[in-house]
TIDRENKE-655590 format. One record per residue (C-alpha): residue in one letter; x, y, z. Coordinates in steps of 0.001 Angstrom, whole numbers, plus 500000, padded with zeros to 6 digits. Layout:
# residues N
AXYZ;...
//
This chain:
# residues 112
M492370499022511473;K496130499125511913;V498934500681509933;L500675497285510081;N498911494263511552;L501841491947512230;S499787489260513956;Y497545488976510899;A500556489121508586;L502017486138510458;E498739484275510003;L498910484931506266;V502288483153506112;D501306480345508519;G503567481680511257;E506730481605509153;T508629484566510565;E511458484352508029;L508989484466505148;L507286487478506696;K510659489204507075;D511350488538503400;L507964489951502381;L508435493042504521;Q511921493627503148;S510648493089499614;F507970495704500218;L510646498195501255;D513008497294498414;E510633496769495501;K507268498406496193;N508292502019495998;L505552504558495464;D506746507278493115;E504499510264493822;K505540512073490627;K504661509010488564;L501326508674490349;N500498512344489733;K501420512025486062;L499296508910485640;I496312510490487394;N496576513522485121;E497018511498481928;N495404508072482245;H493137506990485077;E493211503336484022;E497013503181484246;A496910505129487508;A494424502582488878;F496725499732487840;Y499673501427489588;V497649501942492778;H496398498343492541;Y500001497086492484;I500903498941495688;K497578498006497295;G498149494327496553;A501616494426498058;S500241496161501150;R497665493400501617;Q500420490763501503;V502088492354504527;A498832493389506257;A499399497127505916;E495683497565506445;R495282501332506301;L497363501553503125;A495315498779501539;E492091500607502376;A493431503944501106;G494555502220497898;Q491172500597497409;N489386503925497863;L491662505672495356;E491471502812492878;D487663502737493063;V487447506427492151;L490014506070489377;R488001503164487935;K484788505196488330;K483248502655490698;K482743505426493275;N482782509197493427;G485391511018495450;N487965513768495578;L491066512474493796;D493384514983495442;E492266514001498943;L492335510290498164;K495783510552496590;K497103512450499617;N495660509879501989;F497168507053499920;T500641508612499856;D500467509473503575;E499449505921504451;Y502231504577502238;K504774506600504219;R503295505414507523;A503362501789506370;R507005502034505269;S507941503507508621;E506096500784510547;I507675498088508376;E511153499488509032;I510455499485512773;A509044495943512668;L512053494630510761;S514458496238513218;K512754494298516034;M512587490903514289;
//
């Protein structure tokens, strides 16, 4: 599993490099993870926190940020009580993977 699987991302957009660039830039510009907001939601309302995580997870799948998508799914599953897990650890993993994905996307865009 990769932080950013560009070859798969290109498959998802039928090889349209310009579309992929737009999606990657959109991720950077519009899909910002606000850690304070996430913490507040987790402390106050797990359903809303799950929705927030789902939004970021969905965006990460569009650009094939695989590790972020997996981390988001794991956190969302615990928030929705589909699985048991340590919320603090899952949240940390999710935010760490988000930062890694953003960094990889910035690097990828600089090379396109």
